[in-house]
Backbone bond lengths (Angstrom), bond angles and torsions (degrees), N, CA, C in turn:
res aa  C-N    CA-C-N  psi(-1)  N-CA   C-N-CA  omega(-1)  CA-C   N-CA-C  phi
1 X - - - 1.449 - - 1.554 112.35 -
2 X 1.243 114.19 135.62 1.442 121.80 174.68 1.473 112.42 -121.54
3 X 1.321 115.97 130.05 1.483 120.34 179.84 1.566 105.57 -111.20
4 X 1.303 113.01 131.40 1.454 119.85 176.44 1.488 106.86 -121.32
5 X 1.318 115.86 126.69 1.453 118.96 -179.85 1.499 108.54 -151.12
6 X 1.313 116.96 154.72 1.405 124.21 177.75 1.533 111.90 -88.71
7 X 1.268 118.63 131.64 1.493 120.06 174.42 1.487 109.01 -88.39
8 X 1.279 116.52 135.73 1.443 123.05 -179.65 1.552 108.43 -117.25
9 X 1.269 114.98 126.27 1.466 117.64 174.79 1.520 107.19 -102.42
10 X 1.277 115.86 105.93 1.445 120.64 -177.53 1.554 114.15 -55.07
11 X 1.314 114.25 -38.06 1.466 114.03 -176.76 1.485 113.85 -72.49
12 X 1.304 118.75 0.48 1.434 123.23 174.10 1.509 113.33 -99.94
13 X 1.366 114.56 -12.43 1.446 119.66 179.75 1.508 111.09 -86.22
14 X 1.319 118.88 149.74 1.437 126.14 -179.89 1.524 106.18 -90.80
15 X 1.268 119.57 121.34 1.442 127.21 -178.94 1.523 111.31 -59.02
16 X 1.315 115.24 -35.16 1.509 120.28 179.43 1.497 114.16 -60.39
17 X 1.351 117.06 -26.94 1.489 119.33 -178.81 1.523 111.11 -70.28
18 X 1.355 117.86 -9.37 1.457 122.52 -173.62 1.561 111.24 -111.54
19 X 1.347 118.93 5.64 1.470 123.57 -175.65 1.548 111.09 -66.10
20 X 1.277 116.85 -30.74 1.500 120.30 -176.44 1.540 112.02 -89.54
21 X 1.269 119.17 -8.28 1.428 122.66 -176.79 1.509 108.24 -87.57
22 X 1.347 115.56 114.25 1.491 119.94 175.98 1.566 106.60 -87.66
23 X 1.266 115.17 70.52 1.441 120.84 -177.94 1.545 107.41 -128.21
24 X 1.252 120.14 125.17 1.511 121.84 -179.18 1.489 114.40 -56.54
25 X 1.346 118.40 -40.43 1.459 123.09 -177.50 1.541 107.65 -67.62
26 X 1.316 116.54 -44.99 1.510 118.97 -178.30 1.478 107.06 -63.99
27 X 1.328 120.02 -39.29 1.477 122.01 179.95 1.499 112.00 -62.68
28 X 1.329 117.03 -40.81 1.467 120.28 177.99 1.517 109.72 -67.23
29 X 1.324 118.00 -45.49 1.426 121.19 -171.05 1.532 112.80 -72.32
30 X 1.375 117.30 -19.31 1.408 117.76 175.34 1.524 112.49 -57.40
31 X 1.301 118.65 -25.60 1.466 118.00 -176.43 1.490 110.64 -75.89
32 X 1.368 120.10 -11.61 1.456 123.01 173.99 1.456 115.37 -102.08
33 X 1.382 118.26 0.63 1.481 119.32 -176.60 1.520 111.26 -83.89
34 X 1.349 115.92 -177.94 1.423 122.17 -178.66 1.543 110.11 -67.60
35 X 1.299 115.79 110.52 1.499 122.46 -177.83 1.470 111.13 -124.99
36 X 1.354 117.63 119.88 1.423 118.27 173.04 1.548 112.64 -68.37
37 X 1.260 116.43 148.80 1.509 119.88 -174.80 1.439 112.11 -52.36
38 X 1.279 118.58 -40.53 1.501 120.73 -179.08 1.507 113.95 -72.75
39 X 1.339 117.70 -11.78 1.435 121.31 -177.79 1.557 112.67 -100.35
40 X 1.316 117.06 -2.28 1.463 119.69 -175.77 1.565 113.24 -55.14
41 X 1.318 115.20 -47.98 1.476 117.80 -177.81 1.555 109.10 -67.25
42 X 1.333 118.15 -38.17 1.471 118.00 176.93 1.538 113.11 -62.65
43 X 1.332 117.37 -39.85 1.460 119.60 177.88 1.443 111.64 -60.80
44 X 1.358 119.16 -44.25 1.412 121.44 -178.06 1.556 110.37 -66.58
45 X 1.345 114.28 -38.85 1.472 121.13 175.70 1.631 109.10 -57.70
46 X 1.320 114.25 -50.34 1.409 119.99 -177.84 1.567 112.46 -63.92
47 X 1.294 114.95 -38.11 1.529 119.15 174.55 1.514 109.74 -63.95
48 X 1.267 120.22 -43.75 1.449 122.47 178.56 1.564 111.46 -65.87
49 X 1.312 116.45 -42.64 1.446 123.02 176.84 1.520 109.88 -60.60
50 X 1.315 119.91 -48.55 1.438 122.59 174.83 1.521 114.74 -57.92
51 X 1.348 114.16 -45.71 1.502 119.32 178.32 1.529 112.22 -60.53
52 X 1.328 115.76 -37.18 1.485 117.14 -178.93 1.506 110.81 -68.18
53 X 1.298 119.54 -20.78 1.514 119.88 177.92 1.560 113.63 -95.38
54 X 1.360 116.84 -3.70 1.451 115.50 -175.54 1.518 117.62 -84.43
55 X 1.354 116.82 -10.97 1.422 122.27 -178.71 1.534 113.56 50.19
56 X 1.366 113.48 52.01 1.505 121.00 176.75 1.451 110.11 -82.67
57 X 1.393 112.43 157.64 1.500 115.30 172.11 1.544 106.78 -75.22
58 X 1.358 117.68 161.59 1.453 123.80 -173.54 1.546 112.54 -56.30
59 X 1.351 119.42 -38.11 1.428 120.35 -177.28 1.566 110.67 -67.27
60 X 1.328 117.82 -44.49 1.433 120.22 178.66 1.556 110.69 -65.97
61 X 1.329 114.35 -38.15 1.464 118.60 178.01 1.519 110.94 -60.92
62 X 1.296 115.97 -42.76 1.502 120.95 -178.52 1.536 109.99 -66.98
63 X 1.361 117.58 -38.85 1.429 120.41 179.79 1.490 111.58 -65.25
64 X 1.367 117.30 -47.18 1.476 119.37 -177.25 1.519 108.69 -71.44
65 X 1.260 121.68 -40.21 1.449 123.15 178.38 1.504 113.30 -64.94
66 X 1.331 116.08 -35.33 1.449 118.23 175.41 1.540 113.81 -67.72
67 X 1.296 115.04 -35.35 1.486 122.17 176.11 1.510 107.60 -64.23
68 X 1.336 118.68 -50.15 1.437 120.73 -178.87 1.463 111.88 -60.03
69 X 1.345 118.28 -46.27 1.451 125.41 -179.17 1.505 110.53 -62.50
70 X 1.345 118.36 -39.13 1.484 119.48 177.00 1.483 113.66 -64.83
71 X 1.316 118.14 -44.81 1.477 121.48 -170.68 1.582 110.87 -94.97
72 X 1.275 118.08 -9.78 1.518 117.82 179.71 1.483 106.67 -131.37
73 X 1.303 118.59 71.01 1.476 122.59 177.07 1.529 108.76 -82.71
74 X 1.299 113.20 130.76 1.480 119.70 -179.55 1.549 110.93 -103.93
75 X 1.338 113.44 148.23 1.425 117.08 174.23 1.513 112.86 -66.89
76 X 1.342 118.99 164.99 1.450 118.52 -179.83 1.523 112.45 -56.15
77 X 1.368 117.01 -39.01 1.464 119.55 179.44 1.528 111.25 -62.34
78 X 1.353 114.17 -44.01 1.429 119.00 -179.78 1.525 111.92 -63.29
79 X 1.337 115.34 -38.12 1.454 119.90 179.33 1.543 111.49 -65.08
80 X 1.330 115.32 -37.85 1.465 119.19 178.89 1.535 110.95 -65.56
81 X 1.323 114.84 -40.81 1.514 119.65 177.67 1.519 108.77 -68.18
82 X 1.305 118.66 -37.56 1.451 121.29 179.07 1.565 111.01 -63.24
83 X 1.276 116.55 -43.22 1.494 121.04 179.37 1.498 109.02 -63.57
84 X 1.405 119.46 -40.11 1.437 120.09 176.49 1.505 112.62 -64.60
85 X 1.287 114.67 -34.30 1.533 118.48 177.31 1.543 110.59 -69.95
86 X 1.320 116.67 -41.03 1.456 120.19 177.17 1.511 110.87 -59.84
87 X 1.338 116.96 -36.44 1.396 120.29 -178.09 1.566 115.67 -62.83
88 X 1.346 114.73 -19.46 1.432 120.54 179.05 1.538 112.90 -86.03
89 X 1.297 116.68 -7.21 1.513 120.97 179.45 1.527 110.64 -72.30
90 X 1.338 114.73 165.79 1.466 119.88 175.11 1.510 108.67 -65.43
91 X 1.327 119.83 151.55 1.474 121.88 -170.35 1.499 112.92 -63.14
92 X 1.372 121.55 -33.47 1.452 118.37 -178.36 1.542 110.59 -72.10
93 X 1.303 117.01 -35.70 1.471 119.45 177.52 1.518 109.71 -70.37
94 X 1.316 116.91 -38.19 1.479 120.36 176.66 1.572 110.55 -58.28
95 X 1.351 114.16 -43.13 1.454 117.63 -178.86 1.502 112.95 -58.84
96 X 1.378 114.79 -45.22 1.470 119.22 -177.88 1.553 109.69 -65.95
97 X 1.348 115.69 -41.05 1.418 118.09 -176.66 1.571 111.49 -71.26
98 X 1.299 114.69 -32.95 1.471 117.57 177.33 1.505 111.01 -69.01
99 X 1.321 120.12 -30.39 1.461 124.30 172.68 1.470 109.25 -61.34
100 X 1.364 117.17 -46.47 1.464 123.90 -178.93 1.536 108.96 -62.18
101 X 1.286 118.00 -52.13 1.461 124.41 -177.15 1.499 109.59 -62.48
102 X 1.376 116.16 -38.48 1.508 117.66 179.47 1.491 111.43 -65.20
103 X 1.357 117.08 -37.95 1.436 120.61 -177.55 1.576 106.56 -67.35
104 X 1.333 119.83 -36.24 1.453 121.49 174.65 1.552 111.52 -58.95
105 X 1.339 112.25 -45.98 1.502 116.89 -177.50 1.476 110.59 -67.75
106 X 1.394 119.56 -38.89 1.402 120.13 178.51 1.519 112.34 -61.37
107 X 1.410 112.85 -45.34 1.456 119.98 179.22 1.531 111.26 -57.08
108 X 1.357 117.92 -45.71 1.447 123.01 177.01 1.474 113.05 -62.31
109 X 1.351 117.25 -41.22 1.463 117.69 179.92 1.550 110.24 -68.85
110 X 1.293 119.26 -36.79 1.441 122.90 -179.74 1.548 108.33 -65.22
111 X 1.320 119.21 -44.45 1.436 121.14 177.86 1.497 112.48 -63.13
112 X 1.368 116.04 -39.03 1.457 120.41 176.81 1.481 112.34 -64.02
113 X 1.356 115.89 -40.36 1.493 119.06 178.50 1.520 110.28 -62.82
114 X 1.376 115.24 -44.25 1.454 118.14 -176.69 1.571 110.87 -65.01
115 X 1.387 115.28 -38.84 1.452 117.99 176.68 1.489 112.87 -66.55
116 X 1.360 117.30 -38.57 1.444 120.87 176.61 1.504 112.99 -62.94
117 X 1.301 117.33 -43.34 1.475 122.02 176.90 1.504 109.85 -59.80
118 X 1.373 117.22 -47.06 1.415 120.91 -176.02 1.547 109.70 -65.01
119 X 1.389 119.68 -40.46 1.407 122.46 -179.73 1.537 108.60 -69.74
120 X 1.279 120.73 -35.34 1.447 121.76 178.82 1.570 109.47 -67.68
121 X 1.319 114.91 -43.23 1.455 119.07 -179.79 1.538 108.36 -63.50
122 X 1.352 118.44 -40.69 1.445 121.92 -179.53 1.520 110.11 -62.62
123 X 1.348 116.00 -43.31 1.480 118.99 -178.97 1.492 110.90 -61.83
124 X 1.304 118.47 -43.43 1.484 121.88 -179.89 1.538 110.43 -62.67
125 X 1.357 115.05 -45.46 1.414 118.90 -179.46 1.538 111.69 -61.52
126 X 1.320 116.02 -41.10 1.480 117.65 179.08 1.537 110.35 -65.23
127 X 1.274 119.23 -36.07 1.466 120.51 178.30 1.548 109.34 -67.12
128 X 1.361 115.43 -42.06 1.437 118.69 -179.60 1.528 111.58 -65.47
129 X 1.364 114.56 -39.24 1.499 118.24 176.33 1.489 113.75 -60.99
130 X 1.338 113.52 -40.83 1.525 118.50 178.42 1.535 108.15 -58.14
131 X 1.328 117.39 -46.28 1.463 121.49 -177.72 1.499 110.16 -68.26
132 X 1.293 118.14 -38.43 1.472 122.16 -171.15 1.576 111.79 -82.11
133 X 1.329 118.05 -42.18 1.452 119.96 -175.51 1.520 113.59 -126.12
134 X 1.282 116.97 5.94 1.508 119.06 179.37 1.575 106.35 94.96
135 X 1.323 113.57 -159.24 1.473 120.54 -178.63 1.514 114.77 -61.21
136 X 1.302 117.26 148.96 1.456 122.54 176.79 1.583 107.21 -110.73
137 X 1.297 117.71 122.94 1.429 119.82 -176.86 1.523 112.31 -62.74
138 X 1.329 118.75 159.58 1.486 119.46 178.49 1.544 110.85 -64.05
139 X 1.328 117.60 -32.09 1.497 117.87 176.69 1.492 110.14 -64.69
140 X 1.286 119.60 -40.58 1.427 124.60 179.74 1.587 108.82 -66.31
141 X 1.293 113.75 -44.53 1.484 117.32 177.70 1.525 113.18 -57.87
142 X 1.336 114.41 -38.38 1.513 117.85 177.19 1.575 111.64 -68.87
143 X 1.322 114.97 -36.72 1.497 116.03 172.88 1.471 113.07 -62.70
144 X 1.283 114.44 -38.88 1.549 119.87 -176.85 1.569 105.53 -68.34
145 X 1.288 119.18 -39.23 1.491 124.47 -178.23 1.531 108.36 -60.08
146 X 1.301 118.88 -27.73 1.441 121.30 -175.92 1.565 114.32 -84.79
147 X 1.335 114.10 -7.47 1.502 119.31 -176.27 1.554 108.93 -74.94
148 X 1.339 116.00 146.99 1.379 122.54 172.88 1.522 113.30 -70.55
149 X 1.322 119.23 167.10 1.427 122.50 176.45 1.521 113.75 -55.13
150 X 1.375 113.71 -44.99 1.465 121.56 178.27 1.513 112.30 -61.55
151 X 1.347 113.32 -42.28 1.510 115.29 178.88 1.523 110.02 -67.88
152 X 1.291 117.62 -38.87 1.467 119.21 174.80 1.544 114.32 -57.74
153 X 1.356 112.14 -42.26 1.457 116.26 178.78 1.578 109.58 -65.32
154 X 1.345 118.15 -38.28 1.451 121.61 177.52 1.554 110.27 -66.53
155 X 1.326 117.07 -37.41 1.449 120.37 176.60 1.493 112.12 -65.31
156 X 1.331 117.48 -38.19 1.472 121.62 179.90 1.529 110.75 -56.40
157 X 1.344 115.37 -38.02 1.477 119.94 177.26 1.482 111.43 -76.38
158 X 1.346 117.01 -45.90 1.494 120.93 -175.29 1.497 112.32 -65.46
159 X 1.377 119.35 -33.27 1.500 119.89 -176.41 1.512 111.68 -62.77
160 X 1.323 115.62 -20.65 1.483 116.45 176.89 1.522 113.86 -59.56
161 X 1.295 115.55 -27.71 1.482 120.39 177.34 1.563 113.23 -91.31
162 X 1.297 120.27 -3.29 1.444 121.87 -179.40 1.497 112.22 -78.83
163 X 1.335 113.24 143.48 1.472 117.08 171.40 1.516 112.31 -129.11
164 X 1.359 118.00 -13.53 1.424 123.77 179.18 1.537 111.59 -138.09
165 X 1.306 114.06 165.41 1.454 119.78 176.82 1.562 110.18 -62.31
166 X 1.265 116.78 -29.86 1.500 122.08 179.47 1.493 109.47 -65.30
167 X 1.259 119.42 -32.43 1.476 123.35 174.92 1.546 110.73 -63.22
168 X 1.342 114.62 -44.17 1.463 117.27 175.23 1.551 113.75 -63.26
169 X 1.320 113.67 -44.72 1.452 121.86 177.29 1.510 110.12 -58.63
170 X 1.286 118.90 -44.59 1.474 123.20 177.61 1.490 111.09 -59.27
171 X 1.364 116.54 -43.55 1.449 120.80 -177.14 1.540 107.53 -68.16
172 X 1.294 118.71 -44.04 1.511 120.39 176.72 1.470 112.59 -60.19
173 X 1.355 115.98 -36.44 1.466 117.74 174.85 1.464 114.13 -63.48
174 X 1.345 118.28 -37.35 1.481 123.74 177.55 1.511 108.66 -64.89
175 X 1.284 117.97 -40.78 1.504 121.72 178.03 1.520 108.80 -61.70
176 X 1.325 117.93 -47.28 1.479 120.02 -179.09 1.553 112.95 -66.20
177 X 1.351 115.01 -28.61 1.445 120.56 177.31 1.554 112.58 -80.16
178 X 1.298 115.02 -14.56 1.455 121.99 178.80 1.486 114.07 83.37
179 X 1.348 117.39 21.88 1.450 119.10 177.84 1.524 114.03 -93.06
180 X 1.353 118.23 -4.06 1.391 122.93 170.07 1.477 111.32 -108.51
181 X 1.364 119.67 168.16 1.485 120.17 -179.24 1.513 108.99 -69.14
182 X 1.297 115.95 142.13 1.456 124.15 -177.78 1.494 110.37 -83.29
């Protein structure tokens, strides 16, 4: 079998060539194309404008908007200017765009909450380990930082049985061997 295909380098394509295409994939990929620094806000605006006209189901809308938001992050100043520009749109388009932007914000807040919980849990566990087994080496602290929230919760229970650093090392070895819950 022989496969022939063209390779496309998005960063060499001009995003303006795709403005008239009401295609969800083209809309998403515009965020990865060749964009001058001063055009970043306009590209995001145009992506949002196109998405508001596509009548996509919520799942597709979330997927495309997540792609755009991941690859076309604006500075706080650019975000402020973008919001002002969105405010000049017709009300029905504004409503759709605000739903998209709100879902981005909710997703960011949820991720922030989860990271905050995990960092809080890690801080408590480190304090408990210091009391239980003495100091925790920087290498062990780094290994603990890599644990998932579920693993940290399991460690919080397991450390009650620890009396030495070797107990912690044995527990971490069980985790890496997959014999504890992930």
